[in-house]
Each structure stands twice: as structure tokens, then as C-alpha cells.
C-alpha positions in Angstrom: -67.4 47.7 -63.8 -69.9 45.4 -62.2 -69.0 42.2 -60.5 -70.3 39.2 -62.5 -72.5 37.0 -60.4 -72.3 33.2 -60.5 -75.3 31.2 -59.4 -75.8 27.5 -58.9 -78.1 27.6 -61.9 -75.3 29.0 -64.0 -73.1 26.1 -63.1 -75.7 23.6 -64.1 -76.8 24.9 -67.5 -75.1 24.4 -70.8 -75.6 26.8 -73.7 -78.5 24.6 -75.0 -80.2 24.5 -71.7 -79.3 21.0 -70.7 -78.0 20.2 -67.2 -74.3 19.7 -66.7 -72.2 18.6 -63.8 -70.8 21.5 -61.7 -67.3 21.7 -60.5 -67.1 23.6 -57.3 -63.8 25.4 -56.7 -63.4 28.7 -54.9 -61.4 31.3 -56.7 -60.7 34.9 -55.8 -62.2 38.3 -56.6 -59.7 40.5 -58.3 -59.2 43.4 -60.6 -56.6 42.5 -63.2 -55.2 44.5 -66.1 -58.5 46.4 -66.4 -60.5 43.2 -66.5 -62.4 41.9 -63.6 -61.6 38.4 -62.3 -64.6 37.5 -60.1 -64.7 35.2 -57.2 -66.6 32.1 -58.0 -67.5 28.7 -56.8 -66.0 27.8 -60.2 -68.2 25.7 -62.4 -65.7 26.2 -65.1 -66.3 27.3 -68.7 -69.5 26.5 -70.6 -69.5 24.2 -73.6 -68.5 26.5 -76.4 -68.3 23.8 -79.1 -71.2 25.4 -81.1 -71.0 28.0 -83.8 -68.3 30.7 -83.2 -66.3 28.8 -80.6 -64.8 30.1 -77.4 -64.0 33.6 -78.6 -67.5 34.3 -79.9 -69.0 33.0 -76.8 -66.7 35.0 -74.6 -67.5 38.2 -76.6 -71.2 37.5 -76.3 -71.0 37.0 -72.5 -68.3 39.6 -71.9 -66.3 37.2 -69.9 -63.8 34.3 -70.1 -62.4 31.8 -67.6 -58.6 31.5 -67.2 -56.4 29.2 -65.2 -53.4 30.6 -63.3 -50.8 29.0 -61.1 -49.4 30.2 -57.8 -46.0 31.3 -59.1 -44.4 34.8 -58.8 -44.2 36.9 -60.8 -46.3 35.1 -63.5 -49.6 34.5 -61.7 -50.0 34.2 -57.9 -52.1 34.7 -54.9 -51.4 37.7 -52.7 -53.9 37.8 -49.8 -57.2 37.2 -51.4 -56.1 38.6 -54.8 -54.6 37.0 -57.9 -51.8 39.1 -59.4 -49.1 38.7 -61.9 -47.5 39.7 -65.2 -49.2 37.0 -67.4 -52.8 37.6 -66.2 -52.2 41.4 -66.6 -51.1 40.9 -70.2 -53.9 38.4 -70.9 -56.5 40.8 -69.6 -55.2 43.6 -71.8 -55.2 41.4 -74.9 -58.7 40.0 -74.2 -60.0 43.5 -73.7 -58.7 44.4 -77.2 -60.6 41.4 -78.5 -63.9 42.6 -76.9 -63.8 40.5 -73.8 -63.8 42.9 -70.8 -64.0 40.4 -67.9 -62.1 37.3 -66.8 -62.8 34.8 -64.1 -59.7 33.3 -62.6 -59.1 29.8 -61.2 -55.9 29.1 -59.3 -54.7 25.6 -60.1 -51.5 23.7 -59.2 -49.0 24.0 -62.1 -49.1 20.3 -63.2 -52.9 20.4 -63.2 -53.2 23.4 -65.6 -53.4 21.5 -68.9 -55.7 18.7 -67.5 -58.0 21.4 -66.1 -58.0 23.2 -69.5 -58.9 19.9 -71.3 -61.7 19.3 -68.7 -63.1 22.8 -69.6 -62.7 24.2 -66.1 -61.4 27.3 -67.9 -60.9 28.4 -71.5 -57.2 29.3 -71.4 -54.1 29.2 -69.2 -52.4 32.5 -68.1 -49.4 31.1 -66.2 -46.4 31.8 -68.5 -46.1 28.1 -69.5 -43.1 27.0 -71.7 -43.8 25.7 -75.1 -42.6 22.1 -75.5 -43.2 19.2 -78.0 -45.1 17.1 -75.5 -47.3 20.0 -74.3 -48.1 20.9 -77.9 -49.6 17.5 -78.3 -52.2 18.3 -75.6 -53.0 22.0 -76.2 -52.5 25.0 -78.4 -50.0 27.7 -77.5 -49.7 31.4 -78.3 -46.5 32.7 -79.6 -44.0 33.3 -76.7 -43.7 36.7 -75.0 -40.7 36.1 -72.8 -37.8 33.8 -72.4 -35.8 33.3 -69.2 -32.8 31.4 -68.0 -33.0 29.0 -65.1 -31.7 29.6 -61.6 -31.5 27.6 -58.3 -32.1 28.7 -54.8 -29.5 27.1 -52.5 -28.4 27.4 -48.9 -26.4 30.6 -48.0 -22.9 30.4 -49.4 -23.9 27.6 -51.8 -22.0 25.0 -49.8 -22.2 22.3 -52.5 -21.2 24.7 -55.3 -24.3 24.0 -57.4 -24.3 26.5 -60.3 -26.3 24.5 -62.9 -28.2 21.3 -63.5 -25.1 19.5 -64.5 -23.5 20.2 -61.1 -26.6 18.8 -59.4 -26.2 15.6 -61.4 -22.5 15.2 -61.0 -22.6 15.8 -57.2 -25.7 13.6 -56.7 -27.5 16.5 -55.0 -31.2 16.6 -54.2 -33.1 18.9 -56.4 -36.6 20.4 -55.9 -38.7 21.6 -58.8 -42.3 22.6 -59.6 -44.5 19.5 -60.5 -45.0 19.5 -64.2 -42.4 22.1 -65.0 -39.7 21.9 -67.7 -37.2 22.0 -64.8 -38.4 18.6 -63.9 -38.1 17.1 -67.3 -34.8 18.9 -67.9 -33.3 17.7 -64.7 -34.2 14.1 -65.5 -32.9 14.4 -69.0 -29.6 15.8 -67.6 -29.1 12.8 -65.3 -30.4 14.1 -62.0 -31.5 11.1 -60.0 -32.9 12.7 -56.9 -35.7 15.1 -57.9 -38.5 16.1 -55.6 -41.6 17.9 -56.9 -43.6 20.6 -55.1 -47.0 22.3 -55.9 -45.5 25.8 -55.8 -42.4 27.8 -55.2 -43.0 28.5 -51.4 -43.4 24.8 -50.8 -40.1 24.1 -52.5 -38.3 26.8 -50.6 -39.6 25.5 -47.3 -38.2 22.1 -48.2 -34.8 23.7 -48.9 -34.8 25.6 -45.6 -35.7 22.4 -43.8 -32.8 20.5 -45.5 -34.9 18.0 -47.4 -33.4 19.2 -50.7 -30.1 20.9 -51.6 -31.4 23.2 -54.3 -34.7 24.4 -55.8 -34.8 25.2 -59.5 -37.0 27.6 -61.5 -36.6 30.7 -63.6 -34.4 33.7 -62.6 -37.3 36.1 -62.2 -39.0 33.7 -59.8 -36.0 32.5 -57.8 -34.1 35.8 -57.2 -36.9 37.8 -55.7 -38.2 34.8 -53.7 -34.9 34.5 -51.8 -33.9 38.2 -51.7 -35.2 38.8 -48.2 -34.2 35.4 -46.7 -30.7 35.6 -45.2 -30.5 31.8 -44.9 -30.7 31.3 -48.7 -28.7 32.3 -51.8 -28.8 31.7 -55.5 -26.8 30.0 -58.2 -25.7 31.8 -61.3 -28.3 31.9 -64.1 -28.1 28.9 -66.5 -29.8 27.2 -69.4 -30.5 23.5 -69.6 -28.3 22.1 -72.4 -29.3 18.8 -74.1 -27.4 17.2 -76.9 -25.2 20.3 -77.0 -28.1 22.6 -77.6 -29.5 25.3 -75.3 -33.1 24.7 -74.4 -35.4 27.7 -74.8 -37.5 28.3 -71.7 -40.3 30.5 -72.9 -43.6 31.8 -71.7 -46.9 31.6 -73.6 -50.6 31.4 -73.2 -52.3 28.0 -73.6 -55.6 27.1 -75.3 -57.7 24.0 -76.0 -57.3 22.1 -79.2 -60.0 23.4 -81.6 -59.7 27.0 -80.5 -57.5 28.0 -83.4 -59.5 31.2 -84.2 -58.9 32.5 -80.7 -55.2 31.7 -80.9 -54.8 33.4 -84.2 -56.5 36.6 -83.1 -54.8 36.5 -79.7 -51.4 36.2 -81.4 -52.2 39.2 -83.7 -52.9 41.4 -80.6 -49.9 40.0 -78.8 -47.6 41.0 -81.7 -48.9 44.5 -81.7 -48.2 44.8 -78.0 -44.7 43.3 -78.4 -43.9 45.7 -81.2 -45.2 48.9 -79.5 -43.5 48.1 -76.2 -46.7 47.5 -74.2 -45.7 44.0 -73.2 -42.4 45.4 -71.8 -44.2 48.1 -69.8 -46.5 45.5 -68.3 -43.5 43.3 -67.5 -41.2 45.8 -65.8 -43.1 46.0 -62.4 -42.6 42.2 -62.2 -38.9 42.2 -62.7 -38.8 41.3 -66.4 -36.9 43.6 -68.8 -35.8 44.0 -72.4 -33.6 40.9 -72.3 -36.5 38.6 -71.3 -39.2 40.2 -73.5 -37.3 41.1 -76.7 -35.6 37.7 -76.9 -39.1 36.1 -77.4 -39.5 37.9 -80.7 -37.1 35.4 -82.3 -39.5 32.5 -81.8 -42.9 31.3 -82.7 -45.0 28.6 -81.1 -44.8 26.5 -84.2 -41.0 26.6 -84.0 -40.9 25.7 -80.3 -43.5 23.0 -80.7 -41.1 21.2 -83.0 -37.8 21.8 -81.2 -38.1 21.9 -77.4 -38.1 18.3 -76.5 -38.7 18.3 -72.7 
């Protein structure tokens, strides 16, 4: 498969030939789930508001631009390559929809939806949870995994922090990803001292340095991140509970408002892959198993958009 060249002229032209402002952001060349994600001084996605929308444009050009975050195992940088379960799955689905190539842009987690709205990319492949507030800003695919939360702590868990309620009751200092549901969940649970970080490595560095007492994220992120660090340990897995109800932490793809056709066709392919076990097979190398993948089948984006109030 040939690398897709990106020129300065490409960044300046809209589909109708009029000039547009370019956004210069370096991404990474990578081969992902059979789809090529090319390095680019990323000018973002073209204006696809004409007939056919984003999907028709991507099929015509053979490529689509996706945003990912630096979070293992969902989407992350390794050397000069972007890897992860979610981009792998997204690439496989898009290939089934006739889009063979993807261009990836790595963006800080809390900047993913603003970047999507600004048309720097056409979809988000970061395993973002579906919530009421996020659904006001973007469209979500149906979820394809759910996971409990977990905290990285100092070795031996000296403060005895096993869940968000412990953090609140002991007035501990908690670190989370900026823009994550761990942030909104912690605040809703009464945690007063919450620090945000751009990615998991930055949060773990703060924990090692003693600037926070715990760092919260999902189990499949926390456990492998601390496994080889003898100075750190983990809490037990937990779910955030608000008003007596367990909050569903899900993973989904995210699209711009107005791209309903793409979401509908994307969901159809996603369902096929969930039903035939393909999603589970893609997930296994990244530490997700039947518990995380099969649990997502009980939910739809429409349900979560109305119930997950974080």
C-alpha cells in the first residue's frame, strides 16, 4: 500500500478549490489494522459538508483523518508509531466500509472533541466513554467495551485507597486525565483535591514524585502501566457510584454532529464484528477479554447518552 503524500497545497485547498487556513501539526507514520496512517504536517480534514458527507468523501479519497490520545492500550505513541486497540478496530471497520487508509493525529485527551469540532480530523479513535454532556457536542458509536476503574498508588497502598469514596473520605490527592470521566466522577463523589494530567505517564510521574496520592483510570490502563514499577501498586477495581447507581464506563468512537450516515454504517459493521468475535480477537493482545468486550453488548449509545451523567 502506498504512502499518501500530503503537500502544502493539499492543506490550503477545500473541495471547491477555495483556500483554507492550514493547521500544522506533526503526526506519525504507521501501519494500523491493515490501514495506513501516514505522517503529516496535519492540515486536518477537508470540508465534507457537500453531497454525501464525510463517508462518501473518505471513500472517494480512500482515506480518513482520525484523532487518538496517548493512552495505553487504547491509542498511544510507541517510538514513532501510533498503536492501540481502538485504532486497530477503527481501521478494520473503515476498511469494510471502503476506506483503506487513515491519517492519525495524536491529541491530548481533553482536546479530542474540540479538535473534532474544528475539523482537524473526522472521527475520534480513543475509546472515549459515552456521557450525557459529551453527546451534546458529538455523535457516538455504540460501545464496544466497558471497564471498571482502578488507581495507581504507592507500593503497599499506605493510605488504603481502594475506590473514589476512600479518596474523598481521607482527603487524599487524586490525579486523573484531563477531560476524563474519572475527573467528573471524582468531583461528583466529593473529592476536593483533583489534579489533571495530559496523559497517563505524566500522572504516574506525579505519583512517584509524591505530588499526588493516587492516579485513577481504567483497569486495562493502570495495571500494565505499573506492573514493572516496584515503587507502585494498584487499588482493587471499582466503579464510580452516584446516587446509588453504578456508572458505566464505556468505550466508543466519536463523530461530528451531522455525520449520522457514517455512524449508522459504522455501527452496523461494529455489530457484525462484536457478534462474530472479531472485536474480542483484536482486543486480546491489548489486555481486554470477554468480560470487557461482551459487557458492552448490553448498551447502545442512545441509552448511555441519556443515563451517564458525568
